[in-house]
C-alpha positions in Angstrom: -77.1 -32.0 -33.7 -74.4 -30.6 -36.1 -75.7 -30.3 -39.5 -72.2 -30.1 -41.4 -70.4 -33.2 -43.1 -67.1 -34.5 -42.3 -64.8 -36.9 -43.9 -65.8 -40.2 -43.8 -65.5 -41.9 -40.9 -66.0 -38.6 -38.6 -68.5 -37.7 -36.5 -70.0 -34.7 -36.7 -72.7 -35.0 -33.9 -70.6 -35.5 -31.0 -68.2 -33.2 -30.0 -64.1 -34.3 -29.8 -61.8 -32.9 -27.4 -59.2 -32.6 -30.5 -60.8 -30.0 -32.1 -62.4 -28.5 -29.2 -59.0 -27.8 -28.5 -58.4 -26.1 -32.1 -61.4 -23.8 -32.0 -59.8 -22.8 -28.9 -56.9 -22.2 -29.9 -58.1 -20.3 -32.7 -58.2 -22.7 -35.6 -60.6 -24.1 -37.8 -60.4 -27.7 -38.0 -63.9 -27.9 -35.9 -67.5 -28.2 -36.2 -70.7 -26.8 -35.4 -70.6 -29.0 -32.0 -67.4 -28.4 -31.2 -67.7 -24.7 -31.5 -71.0 -24.9 -29.4 -68.8 -27.3 -26.6 -65.9 -24.6 -26.7 -68.3 -21.6 -26.0 -69.9 -23.3 -23.4 -66.9 -23.6 -21.2 -66.0 -20.0 -22.2 -68.9 -19.1 -21.2 -68.3 -19.9 -17.7 -64.7 -19.9 -17.7 -62.9 -17.4 -20.1 -59.6 -18.5 -19.0 -59.8 -20.9 -21.2 -58.0 -19.3 -23.5 -55.2 -18.9 -21.5 -54.9 -22.6 -20.6 -54.8 -23.7 -24.3 -52.3 -21.0 -25.4 -50.0 -21.9 -22.6 -50.1 -25.4 -22.4 -49.2 -25.3 -26.2 -46.1 -23.0 -25.0 -45.4 -25.6 -22.5 -45.1 -28.3 -25.2 -42.5 -26.1 -26.9 -40.1 -25.2 -24.1 -40.2 -29.0 -23.4 -39.7 -30.0 -26.8 -36.9 -27.2 -27.0 -35.4 -28.7 -23.6 -34.7 -32.2 -24.4 -33.8 -31.2 -28.1 -30.8 -28.8 -27.7 -30.2 -29.5 -23.2 -31.0 -33.1 -23.3 -29.7 -34.6 -27.0 -33.0 -36.1 -27.4 -33.5 -37.0 -31.3 -36.8 -39.5 -30.6 -40.3 -38.0 -29.8 -43.6 -40.2 -28.9 -45.8 -37.4 -28.5 -49.4 -39.2 -28.0 -52.4 -37.0 -27.7 -51.2 -34.6 -30.5 -54.2 -33.3 -31.4 -54.6 -31.6 -34.9 -51.4 -29.8 -36.7 -51.0 -26.1 -35.6 -48.1 -24.2 -35.6 -44.6 -25.2 -34.2 -45.9 -28.5 -33.6 -43.2 -31.0 -32.2 -41.5 -32.3 -35.3 -40.8 -29.1 -36.0 -39.3 -27.3 -33.2 -37.6 -30.4 -32.5 -36.2 -30.6 -36.4 -35.2 -26.9 -36.4 -33.0 -27.9 -33.5 -31.8 -30.7 -35.4 -33.0 -32.0 -38.6 -32.3 -35.8 -37.9 -34.8 -36.2 -35.2 -37.6 -38.6 -35.3 -40.9 -37.8 -34.0 -44.2 -40.0 -33.8 -47.9 -38.6 -33.1 -50.0 -40.4 -31.6 -54.2 -39.9 -31.8 -57.4 -41.3 -32.4 -59.7 -38.9 -34.3 -59.8 -39.5 -37.8 -59.5 -36.1 -38.3 -56.5 -35.9 -37.2 -55.5 -38.7 -38.7 -56.6 -37.0 -42.3 -54.4 -33.3 -41.6 -51.8 -35.2 -40.2 -50.8 -37.2 -43.2 -50.8 -33.7 -45.1 -49.2 -31.3 -42.6 -47.1 -32.9 -40.7 -43.7 -33.7 -43.0 -40.5 -34.2 -41.9 -37.1 -33.0 -42.8 -35.4 -35.0 -45.4 -32.8 -36.4 -42.6 -35.4 -36.9 -40.0 -39.2 -38.9 -39.7 -42.4 -38.3 -39.0 -45.3 -41.2 -38.4 -48.4 -41.1 -37.2 -50.6 -43.9 -35.3 -54.3 -43.9 -35.0 -54.6 -46.0 -31.5 -56.0 -44.4 -27.9 -53.4 -44.3 -25.0 -55.2 -46.7 -23.2 -53.3 -48.7 -25.5 -50.0 -48.5 -24.9 -48.6 -52.0 -25.8 -50.1 -51.0 -29.4 -48.7 -47.6 -29.4 -45.3 -48.7 -28.5 -45.1 -52.0 -30.9 -46.1 -49.3 -33.8 -43.7 -46.7 -33.0 -40.9 -48.8 -33.1 -41.1 -48.8 -37.1 -39.7 -45.4 -36.8 -38.2 -45.0 -33.0 -35.1 -47.2 -31.6 -36.6 -47.9 -28.4 -32.9 -48.7 -27.5 -31.9 -45.2 -27.3 -33.4 -42.7 -25.5 -37.2 -41.2 -26.2 -39.0 -37.9 -25.1 -42.0 -39.4 -24.3 -45.0 -36.5 -24.1 -48.5 -37.2 -22.6 -49.6 -33.6 -23.0 -53.2 -33.1 -21.8 -54.1 -36.4 -22.6 -54.9 -38.0 -19.2 -57.4 -35.8 -17.7 -59.5 -38.2 -20.5 -58.5 -41.3 -18.3 -60.2 -40.9 -15.3 -58.9 -43.4 -13.0 -55.1 -42.6 -11.6 -54.6 -45.8 -11.0 -54.6 -46.7 -14.5 -52.7 -43.5 -15.7 -50.0 -44.7 -13.5 -50.3 -48.6 -15.1 -50.8 -46.2 -19.0 -47.3 -44.5 -17.6 -45.3 -47.4 -16.4 -45.7 -49.4 -19.4 -44.6 -46.8 -21.8 -41.9 -45.8 -19.8 -40.5 -49.4 -19.0 -40.6 -50.0 -22.7 -37.6 -46.8 -22.9 -33.6 -46.7 -21.8 -33.0 -44.9 -19.2 -32.0 -41.4 -20.5 -35.2 -40.8 -21.6 -37.7 -38.5 -20.7 -41.2 -37.9 -19.8 -42.9 -34.8 -20.3 -46.6 -34.2 -19.2 -48.9 -31.5 -18.4 -53.1 -31.4 -17.8 -55.4 -29.3 -16.2 -56.0 -29.0 -12.6 -58.6 -28.3 -9.9 -56.7 -25.4 -8.7 -59.3 -22.8 -10.3 -62.6 -23.4 -9.1 -64.5 -21.4 -12.3 -62.4 -24.0 -14.3 -63.5 -27.4 -12.2 -67.4 -25.5 -12.3 -66.9 -25.3 -16.1 -65.7 -29.0 -16.8 -68.6 -30.2 -14.4 -70.8 -28.4 -17.2 -68.8 -29.7 -20.2 -68.8 -33.6 -19.0 -72.4 -33.3 -18.2 -73.8 -31.3 -21.3 -71.8 -32.0 -24.5 -71.3 -35.8 -25.1 -67.7 -35.7 -25.5 -65.2 -37.9 -23.8 -65.5 -36.2 -19.7 -62.4 -34.8 -18.4 -61.0 -35.1 -15.3 -58.9 -32.2 -13.2 -56.7 -33.2 -11.1 -54.3 -31.2 -8.2 -51.1 -30.8 -9.0 -50.3 -33.3 -6.1 -51.8 -36.1 -7.9 -50.0 -35.1 -11.3 -46.5 -34.7 -9.4 -47.5 -38.8 -8.9 -47.1 -39.9 -12.1 -43.6 -38.3 -11.8 -43.2 -41.3 -9.5 -40.0 -43.4 -10.0 -38.4 -40.7 -12.4 -35.8 -37.6 -11.6 -37.9 -34.3 -12.1 -36.2 -31.6 -13.1 -36.2 -28.2 -12.1 -38.7 -26.2 -11.2 -40.7 -29.9 -10.6 -44.7 -30.0 -11.1 -45.9 -26.5 -11.8 -48.4 -23.7 -13.3 -47.3 -24.2 -16.9 -46.3 -20.8 -17.5 -44.1 -20.8 -14.2 -42.1 -23.8 -15.9 -38.5 -22.4 -17.2 -40.8 -19.1 -18.3 -38.3 -17.6 -21.0 -39.4 -13.8 -21.0 -38.5 -13.5 -17.2 -39.4 -9.7 -16.7 -43.0 -10.4 -18.4 -44.0 -13.8 -16.5 -47.6 -14.3 -16.8 -49.9 -15.5 -14.4 -50.7 -18.8 -13.0 -53.1 -20.9 -15.0 -55.1 -24.3 -14.2 -52.9 -26.8 -16.2 -49.8 -27.9 -14.3 -46.7 -29.8 -15.6 -43.4 -31.2 -15.6 -40.5 -33.2 -17.1 -39.0 -35.9 -15.4 -36.0 -38.3 -16.4 -35.5 -41.9 -16.7 -32.4 -43.4 -14.9 
């Protein structure tokens, strides 16, 4: 049990994935129970730090590609986690200040920080929805207050579907969200992979002992099936450091997080 007191509505006795992720990224928006859960993972799998870092870099590459190369000016970022540096709206609005971004998460601490930190350029907009990824209908209804869902949207599902154990439910969530978006929209997605036995062992221990929502690593083939029906951009579904690396002469090693980006025709 944690003896720390958080803002009203925040249970500091149970670890939360967004706060654990923040701790692993070197952030300070976490509690003792989150740090203990993160340390337990690191004790088994020190490479977890690399996974968090490369996941974050992958998100930035996807957002920049969509804003710079595809002309996307609207983003729906589900499972955003706690604000850090180079959040989705910051990257997108550096490319085009009129970008509009809706963030979705279900942790009260994320909500508190989002209202304080996720501020927009005057030309664009940011909004935050307190909702679960398992309720895509509600997400779409509330996102429509900020986004024009008749115009292309970049849908971001970064590291969130691992919290939904059932593949069929994941497919249904993606289908509901993407069916509501027009052609020319994109699906950007990444998740932890079962390609590294040490990572799988660490996650099994986390699921058994932490008390947090369990996480389900998937093989690259299962992750790739989430893109069925959409046009995968090169290089397809790959380990995140391999997705359009920007420092070609210093390409990092493969890590157990895979992702890709696809266009809705």
